[in-house]
Phi, psi and omega in degrees: 000138181273134175268125181269156177297161179297159178197183182302145179271351181295161183296156177304327179294315179296317178299319178297318179298317176299317181298320182286315188263339180215059188298316183291309177301323179298311180294319178296319178296317178298316180296320178296316185282323189244353179098194187288343180228126182210160182251135177237142181239133177239151181303143173060026178222157172290164178298149176250131176256122181257143177241124184249350180276131182305323179295320179294319180295319177299314180299321179296313184285343180250008181292162176304124183299342176285341180260318179232119184261079181302131176092337182301319181286344182301330179297336183251001190243026176057035174085002179282153180282119183223149177233135174238150177279165179303160187299347180282356181231151178259356181287149178232148176222150177225152176267341182224292182201165169059189180116165176212000000 
């Protein structure tokens, strides 16, 4: 089982409301509280792992395509920028939002 990074303890519904109505302050608060990598949970979705450090985002977008398939999840994520790990892992990461 994969251990995800820390994130807000509030319910997925509350996290979604913050994401919808105050996305930038919500993300900035999460980065301040939990660091450059944190997990956010929304109702009826798997957890989302966000990366806020520019070096990490660069590494994600330039990683070996056999390990991280940038853009593949975009077909299912309503146009949000998403990165998924290869099928051997259940962890997910995003540079901005969403994904599955």
